[in-house]
N, C-alpha and C positions, 0 to 999 in steps of 0.2 A: 479925143479923150481930154476932158478938162483936168482930170486928176493927174498930178505930177508924181511919177513913180521914181523914187531914188535909185541910183545906180548901185545896186547890191545884188548878190546872188540869192540870198534867202531873207525872208521876212517872218517875224513872229506874228501870231494871230492879232495881237494888239496893234502892231504896226499896219497890218493889212486893214484892220478896222479904221484906223486913223486916216489912211490914204484914201480908202473907198467910201467912208461914211456909212459902212454896214456894220451893225453890231456883231460881236463875236459869236453869239448864239445863232444868229442867222447864217453866218459863214459856215458854222458847223453843220447846220441843216442843209445848206446848199451843197456842201461836200457830199452829203448822203444822197442828194437828188441828181446832181450833175457830175458826170464823169470827167468833165473838163477841169474840175477843181479837185486835185489830188495832192495835197501837201505831203511832203516827206515827213516821216515820223522818226524822231531820235530814239535812242535806247530808253530814255526816260519818258517816251510817248509824247513829247512836245511836238506840235505841228510847226513845220518850216515850209513856208510857201515860196515857190519860185516866181520869177517875174511873170512867166506865162500864166501861172495861177492867178496872180493879181490882175493881169489883163483880162482873164476869163471872168473874174468876179465883176469887173467893171462892165463887161459886155452883158453879163447876166443881170446886173443891176439896171442897166439901161432898158433891157427887154421887159423886165418886171415893173419898174417904177415909171419909166418914161413912155414906153410903148403900151403899158398896161396889160401885158400878156400874163396869163396864168403860168404856173410851173409847167403844166402839160403843154401849153402853147409855146413856151420858150424852148422846151425840149424838142417839140416838133419843128420849130424854126431852125434850131441847131442842126437837126437831122436833115432838113430840107436844104439848108445852105451847105451841107456836106462839110461842116466844120469837124475835123477829126476829134473824136471823144478821148482818145488816148494821145498824149503828147510825148514826142521823143525829146530827150535832153539835147541841149546845144542848138535847138532850132533846126536840125537836119531833116531833110526829107527821108522817107524810109529807105529809098535807094542809096542815098549818100551815106546813111547810117550803116547799111549793109556793106558798102564798099569800104568805108573806113575800118570796119571790123575785119574785113578780108585783108586789107593792107597791114593792119596790126598783126594779124595771124602770120602773114608772110614774113614780116620783120622778125617776129619771134622765132619762126622756124630757121631763118637765116642766122640769127644770133645763136640758137641752139647748135646748129652745125658748126659755127665758128668756135664756140666754147668746147664742144665735144671733140674737136680735132686737136686741141692744144693740150 
């Protein structure tokens, strides 16, 4: 990837536009077409993109502009490459995510037992 993505947790739509060279109205359209791009919405409805979203935008841009694929072609390629359409936070695999949640639940139960006995 030629684009340099700053080391931040969240990016506003204007920042993503500057990083990727994709206009905000196109980003909004891609959001409706590709499940890979799902920015977080604040209470004021402002979009906040994660690093994974920005990386996905760069991949989509490459497919559409460099490889000259259509939207349908890009969707087909994403599906064929088995790129997960829903992304888990923290970059965990689904199994690691489940295990982390189980560990947290165990810790909470232990804490509850400790607090309940005092």
